[in-house]
C-alpha positions in Angstrom: 0.0 0.0 0.0 1.5 3.4 -1.0 2.5 5.6 1.9 0.8 8.9 2.7 3.1 11.4 0.9 1.6 14.3 2.8 3.5 13.1 5.9 6.8 13.0 4.0 6.8 16.1 1.8 7.3 19.8 2.0 7.4 22.7 -0.4 10.5 24.6 -1.4 9.2 27.5 0.6 9.3 25.5 3.9 12.0 25.8 6.5 14.1 23.5 8.7 11.5 23.6 11.4 8.9 22.2 9.0 11.4 19.6 7.8 11.9 18.4 11.4 8.1 18.1 11.8 7.8 16.0 8.7 10.7 13.8 9.7 9.1 13.1 13.0 5.6 12.5 11.5 6.8 10.4 8.6 9.3 8.3 10.5 11.3 7.3 7.3 14.3 9.6 7.9 13.7 11.6 4.7 11.6 14.5 3.5 10.6 15.0 -0.2 10.7 18.5 -1.6 7.9 18.7 -4.2 6.7 21.3 -6.6 2.9 22.0 -6.9 2.5 19.2 -9.5 4.1 16.7 -7.2 7.5 16.4 -9.0 10.6 15.9 -7.0 12.8 19.0 -6.5 15.1 17.3 -4.0 15.3 15.5 -0.7 16.2 16.4 2.8 17.4 13.6 5.1 17.7 13.6 8.9 21.5 13.9 8.4 21.1 16.9 6.2 19.1 18.7 8.9 21.6 17.9 11.6 24.6 18.9 9.5 22.8 22.2 8.8 22.4 22.8 12.6 26.1 22.0 13.1 26.9 24.6 10.4 25.0 27.3 12.4 21.8 27.3 10.4 18.7 28.3 12.4 15.3 26.6 12.3 14.0 29.4 10.0 16.6 28.5 7.3 14.7 27.8 4.0 14.7 24.3 2.4 16.4 25.9 -0.6 19.5 26.5 1.5 19.7 22.8 2.4 19.3 21.7 -1.2 22.0 24.2 -2.2 24.4 22.7 0.4 23.9 19.3 -1.2 24.5 20.6 -4.8 28.3 19.9 -4.6 27.9 16.6 -2.9 27.4 13.1 -4.2 23.8 13.4 -3.2 23.0 16.5 -5.3 20.5 14.6 -7.5 18.0 12.4 -5.6 18.0 8.7 -6.6 14.5 7.6 -7.7 13.0 4.4 -9.2 10.0 3.8 -11.5 6.7 3.0 -9.8 6.2 -0.7 -9.8 9.9 -1.6 -9.3 10.5 -5.0 -7.7 11.8 -5.4 -4.2 15.1 -6.8 -5.3 15.7 -3.9 -7.7 15.0 -1.4 -4.9 17.4 -3.2 -2.5 20.2 -3.2 -5.1 19.6 0.5 -5.8 19.8 1.3 -2.1 23.0 -0.7 -1.6 24.6 0.7 -4.8 24.1 4.3 -3.7 24.3 3.7 0.1 20.9 5.2 0.8 18.0 4.0 2.9 15.0 5.5 1.0 13.9 5.6 -2.7 11.0 7.8 -4.0 9.0 6.0 -6.7 7.9 8.2 -9.7 5.0 7.6 -12.1 5.1 8.0 -15.9 4.5 11.7 -15.6 7.5 12.1 -13.3 5.4 12.7 -10.2 6.3 11.0 -6.9 3.7 8.3 -6.2 5.3 6.4 -3.3 8.3 6.3 -0.9 10.0 3.1 0.0 12.5 2.7 2.9 15.0 0.0 3.6 13.0 -0.9 6.8 9.9 -1.5 4.6 11.8 -4.1 2.5 13.7 -5.7 5.4 11.6 -5.1 8.5 13.3 -7.9 10.3 16.7 -6.5 9.9 18.2 -4.9 13.0 21.4 -2.9 13.1 24.3 -5.0 14.6 24.4 -2.7 17.7 25.0 -3.4 21.4 24.8 -0.8 24.1 26.8 0.1 27.3 24.9 2.1 29.9 27.3 4.0 32.3 25.7 3.6 35.8 28.6 3.5 38.2 28.7 7.1 39.4 28.1 8.2 43.0 25.5 11.0 42.2 27.0 13.2 45.0 25.1 16.3 43.8 21.8 14.5 44.4 22.6 13.5 48.0 20.8 12.6 50.2 18.5 11.0 47.6 21.5 8.9 46.5 22.6 7.9 49.9 21.1 4.5 49.6 20.3 4.4 45.9 22.5 4.8 42.8 21.5 7.8 40.7 20.3 5.7 37.7 17.8 4.0 40.1 16.1 7.2 41.2 12.4 7.0 40.2 11.1 9.1 37.3 7.4 8.7 36.8 7.3 5.8 39.3 10.1 3.8 37.6 13.9 3.9 37.9 15.6 6.2 35.4 17.7 3.3 34.2 14.5 1.4 33.3 13.4 4.2 31.0 16.8 3.9 29.2 16.6 0.1 28.9 13.1 0.3 27.5 14.1 3.0 25.0 17.1 0.9 23.8 14.8 -2.1 23.4 12.3 -0.2 21.4 15.2 0.9 19.1 15.9 -2.8 18.4 18.9 -3.1 20.7 18.7 -6.4 22.7 22.2 -6.8 24.1 23.2 -4.4 26.9 26.0 -4.0 29.4 25.6 -1.9 32.5 28.7 -0.5 34.2 28.4 -0.5 38.0 30.4 0.6 41.0 28.3 2.5 43.6 25.7 0.2 45.3 25.7 -2.3 42.3 23.4 -4.7 44.1 20.5 -2.2 43.8 20.8 -2.3 40.1 21.3 -6.1 39.8 18.5 -6.9 42.1 16.1 -4.9 40.0 17.1 -5.9 36.5 18.6 -9.4 36.9 19.7 -10.8 33.6 17.2 -8.5 31.8 14.9 -11.3 30.7 11.9 -9.8 32.5 12.5 -6.6 30.5 12.9 -8.5 27.2 16.6 -7.8 26.9 20.0 -9.6 27.4 21.7 -7.7 30.2 25.0 -8.2 31.8 27.2 -6.1 34.2 30.7 -4.6 34.1 31.7 -4.2 37.7 34.3 -1.5 38.4 36.2 -2.4 41.6 37.7 1.1 41.4 36.2 3.9 39.2 37.6 3.6 35.7 36.0 6.7 34.1 33.4 6.9 31.4 35.6 5.1 28.9 37.9 3.0 31.0 35.2 0.6 32.0 34.7 -0.4 28.3 37.9 -2.4 28.7 36.1 -4.8 31.0 33.8 -6.1 28.3 34.6 -8.7 25.7 36.0 -7.0 22.5 33.0 -6.0 20.5 32.7 -7.0 16.8 30.1 -4.4 15.9 29.4 -0.7 16.5 29.0 0.1 20.2 26.5 2.5 21.6 27.5 4.1 24.9 25.1 6.2 26.9 25.3 7.8 30.3 22.9 6.3 32.8 21.8 9.7 34.1 20.2 11.2 31.0 16.8 11.1 29.5 16.5 11.7 25.8 14.3 11.0 22.8 17.2 10.8 20.4 16.6 8.6 17.3 19.2 5.9 17.6 18.7 4.7 14.0 19.3 8.2 12.8 22.4 8.4 15.0 23.7 5.2 13.5 23.0 6.3 9.9 24.7 9.6 10.5 27.7 7.8 12.0 28.1 5.6 9.0 27.5 8.5 6.5 30.4 10.4 8.2 32.6 7.2 8.2 33.6 8.1 11.7 35.5 6.1 14.3 33.5 7.8 17.1 30.4 9.9 16.9 29.5 12.1 19.8 25.9 13.2 20.5 26.0 17.0 21.1 23.4 19.5 22.4 23.2 23.2 21.6 23.7 25.3 24.7 23.1 29.0 24.7 25.2 31.0 27.2 24.1 34.6 27.9 27.1 36.8 28.7 25.9 39.4 31.3 28.4 42.0 30.2 29.4 43.9 27.1 32.0 41.9 25.2 34.9 43.9 23.7 37.2 42.7 20.9 40.5 44.5 20.5 43.6 44.4 18.3 46.9 46.1 19.0 45.5 47.9 22.0 42.5 49.4 20.2 38.9 48.4 20.4 37.6 46.9 17.2 34.1 46.0 18.3 31.8 45.9 21.3 28.7 43.7 21.6 26.4 44.3 24.6 25.4 41.2 26.5 25.6 38.7 23.6 24.4 35.1 23.7 27.0 32.6 22.7 25.8 29.3 21.2 27.9 26.2 21.9 27.6 22.5 21.4 28.1 20.5 24.5 28.7 16.8 25.1 25.3 15.1 25.5 26.6 11.7 26.9 25.7 9.6 23.9 28.3 8.0 21.7 28.8 5.5 18.9 32.2 3.7 18.7 33.7 1.4 16.2 35.4 -1.6 17.8 38.8 -0.3 16.7 38.3 2.8 19.0 38.7 0.5 22.1 42.3 -0.1 21.0 43.1 3.4 22.5 42.1 2.3 26.0 45.0 1.9 28.5 44.6 -1.5 30.1 43.0 -1.3 33.5 43.6 2.4 33.9 40.9 5.1 34.3 40.0 7.1 31.2 37.1 9.4 30.5 35.3 9.5 27.1 36.6 13.0 26.5 40.2 11.6 26.8 39.5 8.8 24.5 38.2 11.2 21.9 41.3 13.4 22.3 43.5 10.3 21.8 41.6 9.4 18.6 41.8 12.9 17.3 45.6 12.9 18.0 45.9 9.9 15.7 44.0 11.7 12.9 40.9 9.6 13.3 37.5 10.9 12.2 35.3 11.9 15.1 31.8 13.2 14.2 29.3 15.2 16.2 25.6 14.5 16.0 23.3 17.3 17.2 20.5 16.0 19.4 17.4 18.0 18.4 15.0 15.7 20.4 14.2 15.9 24.1 17.3 15.7 26.3 17.9 16.2 30.0 21.0 15.5 32.1 19.8 14.7 35.6 22.8 16.2 37.5 21.2 18.1 40.4 17.9 18.2 42.4 16.4 20.8 40.1 17.0 18.6 37.0 15.6 15.6 38.8 12.5 17.6 39.6 12.2 18.7 36.0 12.5 15.1 34.8 9.4 14.1 36.9 7.5 17.2 35.8 8.3 16.4 32.1 7.1 12.8 32.6 3.8 14.0 34.1 3.4 16.4 31.2 3.9 13.7 28.6 7.2 14.9 27.3 8.7 11.5 28.1 7.5 8.1 26.8 5.7 6.0 29.4 
């Protein structure tokens, strides 16, 4: 049955904000830019939107700017197939061009359908396993964490860690490792081997704290891409989009990042040679900060010093020092780092307001 193209298409007068809405509504990772007759002017993928955000584009940026940015790339002209193409033909086309979606056009050149890889291979899951970092002390949330690890604090009546496990499971990730150090028995008593939650779960026990990367040395060497996520964040990030972006960038490591606007309460002066060149009163500086979500290729674990503490930021610096490709993936979806009592309070309010899945 043909898909509802109205969920997947925008006009060339639309902006990034409208593209994000269509991506969320259509759930195929692509938006079709159509003219009034339904002919294809171009496509905008989830990765195109995130790269535009990284380049400093705002949500009001027109679709035309996104298409112009693709004009000099290998994706300048969208790949299409005739309506009625067989499944095998479409799969070969996707693999040949390393794409996950193909618009189908009729005899008049109008888009009549949109087929995604997941439609043709619904049973195929990305070879991905996850590591959830849950060994921290949660000192800033004391006394709530006096007898309970931070990832076990209840959000909406269930442990924070349970929300993360459920989200990973819904993304098709079945095999998970949980790093533990502080009050590990509280986590193990609740989750066991993960079978009651429909996942395969095991534990990486840190006898002494090894940092956010050092604990990865405790697990058997992975053969596939590894997702690492902090156990104290709540996010609606699309893990399939993250993986697709990681592979498009051909990165050794991809870091999830979040835009953070910092309001400077003073006038900022720039000078050169002792003379003022400009003055901006109380500017807002936009930065991208580490969001605690990572994808690593197995080779990245070769940078770990055996049995020694290492944070993920240090691992990234080591990789960069060797000239490796490290990509940044802007998280546009819901994201909250539960680092203090105010954040924890917000997490429960957001759950009650329906901003988190239940």
